[in-house]
C-alpha positions in Angstrom: 52.9 46.2 81.0 56.4 46.6 82.4 58.1 45.8 79.0 56.1 48.5 77.1 56.7 51.0 80.0 60.5 50.3 79.7 60.5 50.8 75.9 58.4 54.0 76.2 60.8 55.5 78.9 63.8 54.7 76.7 62.2 56.5 73.8 61.5 59.5 76.2 65.1 59.5 77.4 66.4 59.6 73.8 64.2 62.5 72.9 65.0 64.4 76.1 68.8 64.0 75.5 68.4 65.6 72.1 66.2 68.5 73.0 67.5 72.1 73.5 66.1 74.1 76.4 64.0 76.1 74.0 62.5 72.8 72.6 61.7 71.7 76.2 60.0 74.9 77.0 58.1 74.8 73.7 56.7 71.4 74.6 55.4 72.9 77.9 53.6 75.6 75.9 49.8 75.5 75.1 48.2 78.1 72.9 45.0 78.6 71.0 44.8 77.9 67.3 43.8 81.6 66.8 45.0 85.0 68.2 47.9 83.5 70.3 49.9 82.2 67.4 50.2 81.7 63.6 50.9 78.5 61.9 54.6 79.5 61.7 54.7 80.0 65.4 54.2 76.3 65.9 57.6 75.9 64.3 59.4 78.9 65.6 58.0 78.8 69.1 58.2 74.9 69.2 54.7 74.7 70.5 53.7 71.4 72.2 49.9 71.7 72.4 46.9 73.6 71.0 43.7 74.4 72.8 40.3 75.2 71.2 37.9 77.2 73.4 35.4 80.1 73.1 36.3 82.1 70.0 36.7 81.4 66.2 36.1 77.8 65.3 38.6 75.9 63.1 36.0 75.7 60.3 32.4 75.2 59.4 32.4 71.4 59.2 34.2 68.5 61.0 36.3 68.0 57.9 37.5 71.6 58.1 38.2 71.2 61.8 40.3 68.2 61.1 42.1 69.9 58.2 43.0 72.9 60.4 44.5 70.7 63.1 46.2 68.4 60.5 47.8 71.5 59.0 49.2 72.5 62.4 50.3 68.9 63.1 52.2 68.8 59.8 54.1 71.9 60.8 55.0 70.4 64.2 56.2 67.2 62.5 58.4 69.3 60.3 60.4 70.6 63.2 63.9 69.2 64.0 62.6 66.5 66.3 59.2 66.1 64.8 57.2 65.9 68.1 53.4 65.8 67.4 51.0 68.2 68.9 48.3 67.6 71.5 45.0 69.2 70.6 42.8 69.9 73.7 39.2 70.9 74.2 36.7 71.4 77.0 34.5 68.4 76.3 32.4 68.8 79.4 29.3 66.9 78.5 30.0 65.5 75.0 32.0 67.3 72.4 30.0 70.3 73.3 32.0 72.8 71.3 30.8 71.4 68.0 27.3 72.0 66.8 25.5 68.7 66.1 27.7 66.6 68.4 26.0 64.3 70.9 25.3 66.2 74.2 24.9 64.3 77.4 23.6 65.4 80.8 26.2 67.3 82.8 28.1 65.4 85.4 25.6 66.3 88.1 23.0 64.4 86.1 25.3 61.4 85.6 25.8 61.5 89.4 22.1 61.3 89.9 22.0 58.3 87.6 24.8 56.7 89.6 25.5 54.2 86.8 29.2 53.8 86.2 28.8 51.8 83.0 26.5 54.5 81.6 29.1 57.2 82.5 31.8 55.1 80.8 29.6 54.8 77.7 29.0 58.5 77.6 32.7 59.2 78.0 33.6 56.7 75.2 31.2 58.5 72.8 32.6 61.8 73.8 36.1 60.5 73.0 35.0 59.3 69.5 33.3 62.6 68.6 36.2 64.6 70.0 38.6 62.5 67.8 36.2 63.0 64.9 36.6 66.8 65.2 40.4 66.6 65.5 41.2 66.4 69.2 43.3 64.0 71.2 43.0 65.6 74.6 39.9 66.6 76.6 39.8 68.6 79.7 37.3 66.4 81.6 36.1 64.9 83.8 35.6 67.4 86.6 35.9 65.4 89.8 35.3 68.3 92.3 33.2 67.6 95.3 30.9 70.7 95.6 30.2 71.9 99.1 28.4 75.2 98.3 25.5 75.5 95.9 26.4 79.2 95.2 29.4 77.8 93.1 28.6 78.2 89.4 30.2 74.9 88.5 28.2 72.6 90.7 26.8 70.9 87.6 30.3 70.0 86.4 30.7 67.8 89.5 29.2 64.3 89.8 28.0 64.5 93.4 28.6 65.7 97.0 29.4 62.1 97.8 33.1 61.5 97.7 32.6 57.8 97.1 30.2 58.2 94.2 32.5 60.9 92.6 35.5 58.5 92.8 33.5 55.7 91.2 32.3 57.8 88.3 35.7 59.5 87.9 37.2 56.1 87.3 34.5 55.1 84.9 34.8 58.4 82.9 38.5 58.2 82.6 38.4 54.6 81.4 35.7 55.6 78.9 37.6 58.5 77.5 41.0 56.8 77.3 40.2 53.2 76.9 42.1 50.5 78.8 44.8 49.5 76.2 44.9 50.9 72.6 44.7 54.5 73.4 45.3 56.0 69.9 41.6 55.3 69.3 40.6 57.5 72.3 41.6 60.8 73.9 43.7 61.7 76.9 41.5 62.6 79.9 42.0 65.3 82.5 40.8 65.1 86.1 40.2 68.6 87.4 40.6 70.8 89.2 43.3 69.9 91.7 42.3 70.5 94.4 39.5 72.3 96.4 37.7 74.1 93.5 34.3 73.0 94.6 34.9 73.7 98.3 35.7 77.4 98.4 34.2 79.7 101.0 30.9 81.1 99.7 31.2 79.0 96.5 33.4 81.6 94.8 35.2 80.4 91.7 38.9 80.8 92.4 38.3 81.7 96.0 39.8 80.5 99.3 39.4 76.9 100.4 39.7 76.8 104.1 39.2 73.1 104.8 41.8 71.5 107.0 44.5 69.4 105.4 42.8 66.3 106.8 39.5 67.2 105.3 41.1 67.8 101.9 42.7 64.3 102.0 39.5 62.6 103.2 36.8 64.3 101.3 38.4 65.8 98.1 41.4 63.5 97.3 39.8 60.1 96.7 38.4 60.9 93.2 41.9 61.9 92.1 43.3 58.7 93.5 40.6 56.8 91.5 41.5 58.7 88.3 45.2 57.9 88.8 44.4 54.2 89.3 42.5 54.3 86.0 45.6 55.7 84.3 44.4 59.3 83.7 46.9 61.1 81.5 46.6 64.6 82.9 45.4 66.5 85.9 44.5 70.2 85.8 45.4 72.6 88.6 42.6 74.8 90.1 42.1 78.5 90.5 41.5 78.4 94.2 43.9 79.0 97.1 44.7 76.5 99.9 46.7 77.5 103.0 46.6 81.0 101.4 48.7 79.7 98.5 47.4 79.6 95.0 47.0 75.9 94.0 49.1 76.5 90.9 52.0 77.4 93.1 51.3 74.8 95.8 54.5 72.7 95.6 53.7 70.5 98.6 50.3 69.4 97.1 51.3 69.2 93.4 54.7 67.7 93.7 55.0 66.2 97.1 51.5 64.8 97.3 50.3 64.3 93.7 53.5 63.3 91.9 55.6 61.8 94.7 53.2 60.3 97.2 50.4 59.3 94.8 52.9 58.5 92.0 51.0 60.3 89.4 53.2 60.0 86.3 51.0 62.1 83.8 50.9 65.7 82.9 49.9 68.5 85.4 48.4 71.2 83.2 47.6 74.7 84.3 44.3 76.4 83.9 43.7 79.6 81.9 46.5 82.2 81.8 48.0 80.7 85.0 51.6 81.9 84.4 50.8 85.6 84.7 48.0 85.1 87.3 49.7 82.9 89.9 53.3 83.6 90.3 55.1 83.0 87.0 58.1 80.7 87.6 56.6 79.7 91.0 54.0 77.6 89.2 56.8 75.8 87.3 58.7 75.0 90.4 55.5 73.9 92.1 55.1 71.1 89.4 53.1 72.5 86.5 54.2 70.8 83.3 52.0 72.4 80.6 51.0 76.0 80.7 48.0 77.6 79.0 50.0 80.5 77.7 47.0 82.4 76.3 45.8 86.0 76.1 49.3 87.5 75.8 51.1 85.0 78.1 53.1 83.3 75.3 56.2 85.5 75.2 56.0 86.2 79.0 56.0 82.5 79.7 58.6 81.3 77.3 61.1 84.1 78.0 60.4 83.9 81.8 61.0 80.2 82.0 64.2 80.4 79.9 65.5 83.2 82.1 64.6 81.2 85.2 66.5 78.2 84.0 69.5 80.3 83.0 69.6 82.1 86.4 69.2 78.9 88.4 65.7 79.9 89.7 64.2 76.9 88.0 66.3 73.6 88.2 66.8 72.0 84.8 65.6 68.8 86.5 62.1 70.4 86.8 62.1 71.1 83.1 63.2 67.6 82.3 60.5 66.2 84.6 57.9 68.2 82.6 59.4 67.1 79.3 59.4 63.5 80.3 55.8 63.5 81.3 54.6 65.2 78.1 56.6 62.9 75.8 55.5 59.8 77.7 51.8 60.7 77.2 52.3 61.4 73.6 53.9 58.0 73.1 51.1 56.3 75.2 48.4 58.0 73.1 50.1 56.7 69.9 50.6 60.2 68.5 54.0 59.4 66.9 52.3 56.5 65.0 48.9 58.2 64.4 49.5 62.0 64.5 46.6 63.0 62.1 42.9 63.0 62.4 40.8 60.1 61.1 38.3 61.3 58.6 36.5 57.9 58.9 35.2 59.0 62.3 33.3 62.0 61.0 30.0 60.1 60.3 29.9 59.1 63.9 29.3 62.6 65.1 25.8 62.8 66.5 25.1 59.3 65.3 21.8 57.7 66.2 23.3 55.1 68.4 25.2 57.8 70.3 22.0 59.8 70.8 20.3 56.7 72.0 22.9 56.5 74.8 22.4 60.2 75.6 18.6 59.6 75.8 19.2 56.8 78.2 21.5 59.0 80.3 18.8 61.7 80.4 16.2 59.1 81.5 18.4 57.8 84.3 19.4 61.3 85.4 15.8 62.3 86.2 15.0 62.8 89.9 11.4 62.5 91.1 10.9 64.8 94.1 7.2 64.4 94.6 4.3 62.6 93.0 1.1 63.5 94.9 -2.0 61.5 94.1 0.0 59.5 91.6 -0.4 62.0 88.7 2.5 60.3 87.1 2.8 58.4 84.8 0.6 60.3 82.4 -1.7 58.4 80.0 -1.4 59.0 76.3 -5.0 60.4 76.3 -4.2 63.0 79.0 -5.1 66.5 77.9 -1.8 68.4 78.4 -0.6 72.0 78.2 3.1 72.6 78.2 4.1 75.8 79.9 7.2 78.0 79.8 10.0 78.9 77.4 12.2 76.1 78.6 9.7 73.5 77.3 10.6 74.2 73.7 14.2 75.3 73.7 17.0 72.7 73.6 19.6 75.4 74.2 18.0 76.3 77.6 17.6 72.6 78.4 21.3 71.9 77.7 23.0 74.3 80.2 26.4 75.9 80.1 29.4 74.7 78.0 27.1 74.0 75.0 28.5 75.5 71.8 29.4 78.6 73.7 31.3 78.7 77.0 28.4 80.3 78.9 25.9 78.1 77.1 23.3 78.8 74.4 19.8 80.2 74.7 18.9 79.1 71.1 17.7 75.7 69.9 20.4 73.0 69.7 20.7 71.2 66.4 19.6 67.6 66.5 18.0 67.7 69.9 14.4 67.0 70.8 12.8 69.5 73.1 10.4 68.4 75.9 7.4 69.8 74.0 8.4 67.8 70.9 8.9 64.7 72.9 5.5 64.9 74.7 3.7 65.6 71.4 5.4 62.6 69.9 4.1 60.3 72.7 0.6 61.9 73.1 -2.5 60.5 71.4 -4.2 63.9 71.6 -3.3 67.5 70.9 -0.7 69.0 73.3 -1.1 72.8 73.8 1.8 75.2 74.4 1.7 78.2 76.7 5.1 79.8 76.3 4.6 82.7 78.6 2.3 81.2 81.1 -0.5 83.6 80.2 -2.9 81.5 78.1 -6.3 80.8 79.4 -6.1 77.0 79.2 -8.7 75.4 81.4 -9.9 72.5 79.2 -6.9 70.4 80.1 -6.1 67.7 82.7 -2.5 68.5 83.5 -0.1 71.4 83.0 3.5 70.4 82.5 5.4 73.5 83.6 9.1 73.6 82.7 11.2 75.9 84.8 14.9 76.3 85.6 18.1 78.2 85.3 19.3 80.1 82.2 22.6 78.5 81.1 25.8 79.7 82.7 29.4 78.6 83.3 32.3 79.4 85.5 32.5 82.8 87.3 29.2 84.1 85.7 27.3 81.2 87.3 28.5 82.1 90.9 25.7 83.5 93.0 27.0 86.8 94.1 29.3 87.4 91.1 28.8 91.0 89.9 27.8 89.8 86.4 25.7 86.9 87.6 21.9 86.9 87.4 21.7 83.5 89.2 19.8 82.9 92.4 19.1 80.0 94.7 15.4 80.0 94.0 13.2 79.9 90.9 12.9 83.2 89.2 9.8 85.3 89.9 8.5 84.6 86.4 8.8 80.9 86.8 7.2 80.9 90.1 4.3 82.8 88.5 3.9 80.0 85.9 3.3 77.5 88.7 1.1 79.8 90.8 -1.1 80.7 87.8 -2.0 77.1 86.9 -2.2 76.0 90.6 -4.8 78.8 91.1 -6.8 77.5 88.2 -7.2 74.2 89.9 -5.3 72.4 87.2 -3.0 69.5 88.2 0.6 70.4 87.7 3.7 68.5 86.8 6.7 70.7 87.3 10.0 69.9 85.5 13.0 71.8 86.9 16.1 72.0 84.8 19.0 73.5 86.8 22.7 73.1 87.4 22.4 73.0 91.2 19.8 72.5 93.9 17.3 75.3 94.2 15.0 76.3 97.0 11.5 75.2 95.9 10.0 74.5 99.3 6.9 76.6 98.8 6.2 75.1 95.4 6.5 71.5 96.7 
């Protein structure tokens, strides 16, 4: 309400008036908890936020993760002004960086479900399990509107429908952040602003050549919905618009997002943006927090300080960033509750959380064809399950699962399709992993095919290191052909992060 807002802003003004320029730049700095810094650097470099991503984990257990972040938080609180740290993580479909956390369908699956309450429930559970592992900031939801299926992040988006994406963006933000007492939740991030899903040829970080009007009509509404829901941060995207890197696009970040749409949260950069997209140009464009990783830390802090001293960066721009960062830290209750809550640890992967995930999977399923009403199957149907995807929860979970590019090994705590069917069946269920068994004494073959997990860049079709394609692999096509040739009825389950050409198979 207005009274609380006024009190918060007075607190922000007091802190800002006491901060040195070095302290202000420190609050704008985000580094990893490994490689980029030591514990002492949190104090000497006056770091404002920590990111966990692909690389060494903070420990082996949730308690060790919390202890690591609490140790860093204690150092931050021992600084002159005692401003607490944000701890951020890419919780894309659950707290997917922690083995054993509840994993949900990716956003494309939630989009297929088209159930805002379910999306909100999944987001709330993600927030709880992220908090339980020591985080107070998540880099989700992705609210891109994907225009080209060659893009390797299609599955991070809810839908090609602008309206549905806006609806689910609002639900996700409210689930992650809560509507009032935010210290029990995490700060959400709508990303990536703007045009990441609409690049030419679906290239991650490529050119978006839509007209300004198309951007406003087709891509902007989900961000407006997120802002209306009170989203705490928005992440800039890798792509260019108007031949300008989005990170340096002042008219869109400042004039449109901050001024016109009145977004009062944090604009955070993506990976290593300072050295990639124009150094101080991105600060002047309106970036508030910079992922100063992979060697960017001294470059960023020294470059911004030099820019302020030379007049290249107006001090008002630094104060705008500082005000936004402090405001969110107050709103998230970090000054009152800076440390992790060990009482949340038992909730990681809890049965009631997995029940919601199971419901999300059910509702995400899309039936393309059911010739002769083969489905639903009876419990007495004699079944053979076919393909390596049928009994591998890692393959079934996609990218951003434990590892950035996904996992090809079994995911702890998950039930594979084979295990699930065997649980429900009244008769023995056979398994043909390689599609080569001579199974003829069965009624139905459930053939599970799809895409091997991937994430950004490496999931782009056409990327030099990508093995992705817009059809099923030759091996998976052979599984279907082999059982079709035997005259056995087939049920094909496709697990993929984007639409694939399966016209012949259908």
